[in-house]
C-alpha positions as CSV (number, residue, x, y, z in Angstrom):
1,M,-87.4,18.6,47.5
2,K,-85.1,19.7,50.3
3,K,-84.4,16.1,51.3
4,S,-83.5,15.3,47.7
5,I,-81.1,18.3,47.5
6,L,-79.4,17.3,50.8
7,C,-79.0,13.7,49.7
8,T,-77.4,14.9,46.4
9,F,-75.1,17.2,48.4
10,M,-73.9,14.5,50.8
11,L,-73.1,12.2,47.9
12,A,-71.1,15.0,46.3
13,L,-69.3,15.6,49.6
14,G,-68.5,11.9,50.0
15,F,-67.0,11.4,46.6
16,L,-65.8,14.7,45.1
17,W,-62.4,16.3,45.5
18,I,-60.3,18.7,43.4
19,L,-56.7,18.6,42.4
20,P,-54.4,20.6,44.7
21,V,-53.2,23.7,43.0
22,R,-49.9,24.1,41.2
23,S,-47.0,22.2,42.7
24,A,-49.2,20.3,45.2
25,M,-50.7,18.4,42.2
26,A,-47.7,16.2,41.6
27,D,-47.9,13.8,44.5
28,C,-51.7,13.4,44.6
29,H,-52.3,9.6,44.6
30,E,-55.7,8.2,43.8
31,Q,-57.4,6.5,46.7
32,K,-60.8,5.0,47.2
33,P,-63.0,7.2,49.2
34,D,-63.8,6.0,52.7
35,V,-66.5,8.0,54.5
36,S,-66.0,8.6,58.2
37,V,-68.8,7.5,60.4
38,D,-67.4,8.5,63.8
39,G,-69.1,11.9,63.7
40,G,-65.8,13.8,63.9
41,A,-64.7,16.8,61.8
42,S,-62.9,14.7,59.2
43,F,-62.6,14.4,55.5
44,G,-65.5,11.9,55.5
45,L,-67.7,14.7,54.3
46,F,-65.3,15.8,51.5
47,S,-63.3,12.7,50.6
48,I,-59.9,13.1,49.0
49,S,-59.6,12.2,45.4
50,C,-57.2,13.2,42.6
51,H,-59.7,14.2,40.0
52,S,-62.9,16.1,39.5
53,S,-65.4,15.6,36.7
54,R,-67.9,17.9,35.2
55,S,-70.4,15.1,35.5
56,D,-69.9,14.8,39.3
57,P,-73.0,15.6,41.3
58,L,-73.1,19.1,42.8
59,P,-74.9,20.2,45.9
60,G,-78.2,22.0,45.8
61,Q,-78.2,25.8,45.2
62,S,-80.5,26.7,48.0
63,L,-79.7,27.3,51.6
64,N,-79.9,24.1,53.7
65,S,-78.9,23.5,57.3
66,G,-77.3,20.2,56.4
67,V,-75.1,21.8,53.8
68,T,-74.1,24.6,56.1
69,K,-73.2,22.2,58.9
70,A,-71.1,20.1,56.4
71,I,-69.1,23.2,55.4
72,V,-68.5,24.1,59.0
73,K,-67.4,20.6,59.8
74,V,-64.8,20.7,57.1
75,L,-63.4,24.0,58.4
76,Q,-63.3,22.6,61.9
77,G,-61.4,19.6,60.4
78,A,-58.7,22.1,59.4
79,D,-58.3,23.1,63.0
80,K,-57.6,19.5,64.0
81,T,-55.3,18.6,61.1
82,C,-53.4,21.8,60.5
83,G,-52.8,22.9,64.1
84,T,-50.0,22.6,66.6
85,R,-49.3,18.9,65.7
86,I,-47.5,20.1,62.6
87,E,-44.8,22.7,62.3
88,L,-46.0,26.3,61.7
89,R,-44.3,26.4,58.3
90,Y,-46.6,23.7,57.0
91,R,-49.8,25.1,58.3
92,I,-50.6,27.6,55.6
93,D,-50.6,25.1,52.8
94,C,-52.5,22.7,55.0
95,L,-55.2,25.3,55.5
96,R,-55.2,26.1,51.8
97,I,-56.0,22.5,51.0
98,Y,-59.1,22.7,53.2
99,Y,-60.3,25.9,51.6
100,E,-59.9,24.3,48.2
101,K,-61.9,21.4,49.4
102,V,-64.9,23.5,50.5
103,A,-64.9,25.5,47.2
104,A,-64.7,22.3,45.1
105,N,-67.9,21.0,46.6
106,L,-70.1,24.0,46.2
107,P,-72.1,24.9,43.1
108,D,-71.2,27.7,40.7
109,S,-74.6,29.4,41.3
110,G,-77.1,29.9,44.0
111,D,-77.0,30.9,47.7
112,Y,-73.6,29.3,48.4
113,L,-71.8,31.0,45.5
114,P,-70.4,33.9,47.6
115,I,-68.9,31.4,50.0
116,K,-67.4,29.4,47.2
117,K,-65.8,32.5,45.7
118,A,-64.5,33.6,49.1
119,M,-62.9,30.2,49.7
120,L,-61.3,30.1,46.2
121,E,-59.9,33.6,46.6
122,A,-58.5,32.7,50.1
123,A,-57.0,29.5,48.8
124,E,-55.3,31.4,45.9
125,K,-53.8,34.0,48.3
126,L,-52.6,31.3,50.7
127,D,-51.0,29.5,47.8
128,A,-49.3,32.7,46.8
129,I,-47.9,33.1,50.3
130,V,-46.5,29.6,50.3
131,T,-45.0,30.0,46.9
132,K,-43.3,33.2,47.9
133,Y,-41.7,31.7,51.0
134,E,-41.5,28.1,49.9
135,D,-38.6,26.0,51.2
136,E,-38.0,23.7,48.3
137,S,-35.1,22.0,50.2
138,A,-37.4,20.8,53.0
139,P,-39.6,17.7,52.7
140,V,-43.3,17.9,52.0
141,I,-45.6,16.1,54.5
142,R,-48.9,14.3,54.2
143,P,-50.6,14.3,57.6
144,R,-53.5,12.1,58.3
145,E,-56.9,13.7,58.7
146,S,-57.2,14.9,62.3
147,H,-54.1,12.8,62.9
148,K,-56.1,9.7,63.4
149,P,-54.0,6.5,62.8
150,A,-56.5,4.9,60.3
151,A,-57.5,8.2,58.5
152,K,-56.6,9.1,55.0
153,R,-53.6,11.3,54.2
154,L,-53.9,14.8,52.7
155,P,-52.3,15.7,49.4
156,R,-48.7,16.8,50.0
157,V,-48.3,19.9,52.2
158,R,-45.5,22.3,51.3
159,P,-43.4,24.2,53.9
160,V,-42.3,27.8,53.9
161,K,-38.7,28.7,54.9
162,E,-38.4,28.4,58.7
163,A,-36.9,31.9,59.0
164,F,-40.0,33.3,57.4
165,A,-42.6,31.1,59.0
166,E,-44.0,33.7,61.4
167,A,-44.1,36.4,58.8
168,A,-45.9,34.1,56.4
169,A,-48.3,33.2,59.1
170,V,-49.1,36.8,59.8
171,E,-49.9,37.3,56.1
172,A,-52.0,34.2,56.1
173,A,-53.9,35.4,59.1
174,M,-54.8,38.6,57.3
175,V,-56.2,36.5,54.4
176,V,-58.3,34.5,56.9
177,E,-59.6,37.7,58.6
178,E,-60.5,39.2,55.2
179,T,-62.3,36.0,54.2
180,E,-64.4,36.0,57.4
181,L,-65.4,39.6,56.7
182,I,-66.3,38.9,53.1
183,I,-68.5,36.0,54.1
184,I,-70.3,38.0,56.9
185,R,-71.0,40.9,54.5
186,S,-72.2,38.5,51.8
187,G,-74.6,37.0,54.3
188,G,-76.6,40.2,54.8
189,D,-78.1,40.3,51.3
190,P,-80.6,38.7,51.2
191,A,-81.2,38.5,54.9
192,R,-82.2,34.8,54.8
193,R,-78.5,34.0,54.3
194,T,-77.5,35.6,57.6
195,R,-77.6,32.6,59.9
196,H,-75.9,30.2,57.5
197,Y,-73.2,32.7,56.6
198,T,-72.6,33.6,60.2
199,E,-72.0,30.0,61.1
200,V,-69.5,29.6,58.2
201,A,-67.7,32.9,59.1
202,A,-67.4,31.8,62.7
203,A,-65.7,28.6,61.6
204,V,-63.3,30.6,59.4
205,E,-62.5,32.9,62.3
206,Q,-61.6,29.9,64.4
207,N,-59.0,28.9,61.7
208,L,-56.9,31.8,63.0
209,V,-55.8,29.5,65.8
210,I,-53.9,27.4,63.2
211,L,-51.6,30.3,62.4
212,R,-50.5,31.1,65.9
213,S,-46.8,30.2,66.5
214,S,-47.4,28.2,69.7
């Protein structure tokens, strides 16, 4: 049974994506999914697409080491894609995309629901920060996953105004810290969630590196 659940989840992660929120939706171009096999923390687990369907397969509702590791790998992928290789003012929206990605691939019930809710809430707050400080005169970017030459590009990433980049990053860091705490607290009840939730929370905490100015 566990093997069947994990297989279903990996299929979902390979072929399911969600539309970027609000203004990020406009430039999302449909692409055929290409699953990474290099073992890196790339979007091979959660391939980019421009639609989601109610008939798409969803992962199992029970705790599973493979599912937890897949979530962690995507969050680690954010560190590689949204870090110092792009300007600070683009990093908040880049991180938002990854949080949307995690939430889109988790079920609406079961042991992973608190993580899904935390990711959705964080993505909405990051989107609000970008919207508040958005620099509509600056170009959007579409970096490649982990900046690998042959990797797929993200949906368009919006910048905040350069003068407000550091202030926006501070606000975004508060969102990430809050999300980490929510996940840790959710993992204590029932206790069987603790190990899985702690691993995800640690990956979220590591995302704070993205929001540093250097």
